[in-house]
C-alpha positions in Angstrom: 33.5 20.6 0.5 29.9 20.8 1.3 28.4 23.1 3.2 27.9 22.3 7.3 30.8 19.7 7.5 34.4 20.0 7.4 36.2 17.4 4.5 39.8 16.6 4.6 40.9 15.0 1.5 43.2 12.2 1.2 46.6 12.6 2.2 49.8 10.9 1.1 50.4 7.9 3.6 54.2 8.8 3.6 52.7 12.3 5.0 50.2 11.1 7.4 51.4 11.0 11.0 49.7 8.2 13.4 46.7 9.2 15.2 45.2 7.7 18.4 41.5 8.3 19.4 40.7 7.0 22.7 37.5 5.7 23.8 35.3 7.7 26.1 31.7 7.7 27.5 29.3 10.5 27.6 25.7 11.3 28.7 23.8 10.6 25.5 20.7 8.4 24.8 22.2 6.9 21.7 25.7 6.0 23.6 24.9 2.2 24.1 24.8 1.9 20.2 28.2 3.6 19.3 31.3 1.7 18.8 34.6 3.2 19.3 35.5 5.8 16.6 38.5 3.9 15.7 36.4 0.9 14.8 33.6 2.9 13.0 31.5 1.4 10.2 29.6 3.0 7.4 26.3 2.3 9.3 27.9 4.2 12.4 28.6 7.4 11.0 27.0 9.2 13.6 29.7 8.2 16.4 31.6 11.6 16.3 28.7 14.0 16.0 27.4 12.3 19.3 31.0 12.5 21.2 31.7 16.1 20.1 28.9 18.1 22.1 29.7 15.8 25.6 33.9 15.8 25.2 34.6 19.6 25.7 38.4 20.2 24.1 38.5 17.2 21.8 38.6 17.1 18.0 37.1 14.2 16.1 38.1 12.8 13.1 35.9 10.4 10.6 37.6 8.3 8.5 35.5 6.9 5.3 36.9 4.7 2.8 33.9 6.0 0.5 33.9 9.2 -1.5 30.9 10.2 0.4 29.2 10.5 4.1 26.2 8.5 5.5 27.5 4.8 4.5 24.9 2.5 3.4 22.0 5.1 4.1 23.8 7.6 1.2 20.9 9.0 -0.9 21.0 11.2 -3.7 18.4 13.1 -6.6 18.5 11.4 -9.9 18.0 13.2 -13.3 14.4 13.1 -12.9 14.5 14.8 -9.5 13.8 11.6 -7.4 15.5 10.9 -4.4 17.0 7.7 -4.5 18.7 5.3 -1.6 21.8 4.1 -3.7 22.2 1.2 -1.5 18.9 0.1 -1.2 16.0 1.5 1.2 16.2 2.5 4.6 13.3 3.0 6.9 14.0 4.6 10.2 12.2 2.9 13.3 12.8 2.5 17.0 11.0 1.9 20.1 13.3 4.4 22.0 11.8 7.9 22.3 15.0 9.3 23.6 16.6 8.3 20.3 14.1 9.6 18.3 14.1 12.9 20.0 17.7 13.4 19.7 17.7 12.4 15.9 14.8 15.0 15.5 17.2 17.8 16.3 19.0 17.0 13.0 16.0 16.2 10.8 12.2 16.5 10.3 10.5 13.1 10.1 7.8 11.9 7.3 5.1 9.6 8.7 6.0 7.0 6.5 5.2 3.3 7.7 6.6 0.2 5.9 4.0 -2.1 4.3 5.2 -4.8 2.0 2.9 -6.9 -0.2 4.0 -10.0 -2.2 2.6 -10.9 -5.3 1.2 -14.5 -5.0 0.1 -15.7 -8.5 -1.4 -12.4 -9.2 -2.7 -11.9 -5.7 -1.1 -9.6 -3.3 -0.9 -10.5 0.5 1.1 -8.8 3.2 4.5 -9.6 4.3 5.7 -10.8 7.2 2.8 -13.4 6.4 0.2 -12.6 8.8 -3.5 -13.5 9.6 -4.4 -11.5 6.8 -2.3 -13.4 4.5 -3.4 -16.5 5.8 -6.9 -16.1 4.7 -5.8 -15.2 1.6 -3.5 -18.1 1.2 -5.8 -20.6 2.8 -9.6 -19.5 2.5 -11.5 -17.9 5.6 -12.5 -21.4 7.1 -9.1 -23.1 7.0 -7.5 -19.7 7.9 -9.6 -19.4 11.2 -8.6 -23.0 12.5 -5.1 -22.0 11.8 -4.8 -18.6 13.3 -6.6 -20.5 16.6 -4.2 -23.1 16.7 -1.4 -20.6 16.4 -2.7 -18.5 19.1 -3.3 -21.3 21.4 0.1 -22.2 21.0 2.5 -19.6 20.8 -0.1 -16.4 21.9 -1.6 -13.8 19.9 0.6 -10.8 18.3 3.5 -12.8 18.2 5.9 -13.4 15.6 7.0 -16.9 15.2 9.9 -18.3 13.1 9.2 -20.9 10.4 11.9 -23.2 12.3 9.5 -22.8 15.6 6.5 -23.9 13.2 8.3 -26.7 11.7 9.2 -27.9 15.2 5.5 -28.6 16.0 4.0 -31.9 16.0 0.8 -30.4 14.3 1.2 -31.2 10.5 -1.2 -28.0 10.0 1.5 -25.6 11.8 4.0 -27.3 9.6 2.2 -26.5 6.6 2.2 -22.7 7.5 6.1 -23.1 7.5 6.2 -24.6 4.5 3.9 -22.4 2.7 5.9 -19.5 3.9 9.2 -20.8 2.9 7.9 -21.7 -0.6 6.1 -18.9 -1.5 7.7 -16.0 0.3 11.4 -16.9 1.3 12.4 -18.8 -1.7 11.7 -16.5 -4.2 12.6 -13.5 -2.3 16.1 -15.1 -1.7 16.8 -15.8 -5.2 15.7 -12.3 -6.4 17.6 -10.6 -3.9 20.6 -12.1 -3.6 21.0 -14.5 -6.4 21.2 -17.8 -4.0 19.3 -20.9 -3.4 18.1 -21.4 0.3 20.3 -23.9 0.4 23.3 -21.4 0.1 21.9 -19.0 2.5 23.1 -19.5 6.3 20.5 -21.2 8.4 20.2 -18.7 10.8 18.9 -16.5 8.2 16.0 -19.1 7.4 15.4 -19.1 11.2 14.4 -15.3 11.3 11.3 -15.7 8.5 8.5 -15.0 10.7 4.9 -15.7 10.7 2.9 -12.6 12.5 0.1 -13.8 14.6 -1.5 -10.5 14.1 -4.0 -8.2 11.8 -1.1 -5.5 11.7 0.2 -5.2 8.2 3.2 -3.0 9.0 6.8 -4.3 8.3 7.8 -2.8 11.7 5.6 -2.2 14.8 8.1 0.1 16.5 6.5 3.3 18.0 8.6 5.7 16.3 8.9 5.3 12.4 9.8 7.5 9.3 12.0 8.9 6.7 13.9 11.9 7.1 11.7 14.7 5.1 15.1 16.0 3.3 16.9 12.6 3.0 19.3 10.8 5.0 22.5 12.6 3.1 21.2 16.0 4.5 20.4 14.3 7.9 24.1 13.3 8.2 25.1 16.5 7.1 23.4 18.2 10.0 25.0 15.5 12.3 28.3 16.0 11.3 27.8 19.9 11.3 30.1 20.7 14.3 33.6 22.8 14.3 35.5 19.9 16.1 34.4 17.4 13.5 36.5 16.7 10.4 35.6 13.9 7.6 38.2 12.3 5.8 37.0 10.7 2.7 38.5 8.2 0.3 40.8 6.8 3.1 41.4 3.4 4.6 41.3 3.3 8.5 44.5 0.9 8.4 46.4 3.7 6.6 46.0 6.3 9.4 46.3 4.4 12.3 49.2 2.3 13.8 
């Protein structure tokens, strides 16, 4: 058992009693983000800790199919002492100060802000593709013309999808969309998922943006950062309530009617 929260090990199905957890509402800044506890997913492990303080007299059970808490945000130190996000990197970002302040009760935040550079034939350019990227890809003179067209068409400091660009009659704006698709999305898709773009749902392609801005950050939210001691410690603190019990290595279907 880890210190700070209660773990209930898996019980044989024949010895379990059906459990019913009702849905409630409470005064909490994160409540609109919460699903019913009975429908909890790994990315919403925060539900019970948010519910427990506003539901006096009730107890909360978390059912987790994995052998650890924190879902896809689980991190741990490797043999070299490096904190590793086992399911890929997660960067916290939000524009909701109440949500940020609430989570700050359970962790200190680093001031990390995510910036991504794509290797374009030995030259690094910011991603999402933006005004700075455009100057690298097309040169200052042509980039200035393209940027002017983008601002005139969509406005400044906007994120425009490549599908929106392709829908324009101006061939130069279509050229920008094709460049981003061929040089950013295409190879990222093959590397990340082992799929060709044709195998990816069109709705994913539609979300690939061109950012009409000089801001090289991946996110523009007002509050950004990483938990100083990692996400695992954050979740341990979130679940550290006497009325919260965590059941690991358990399928929800084996507990509920």
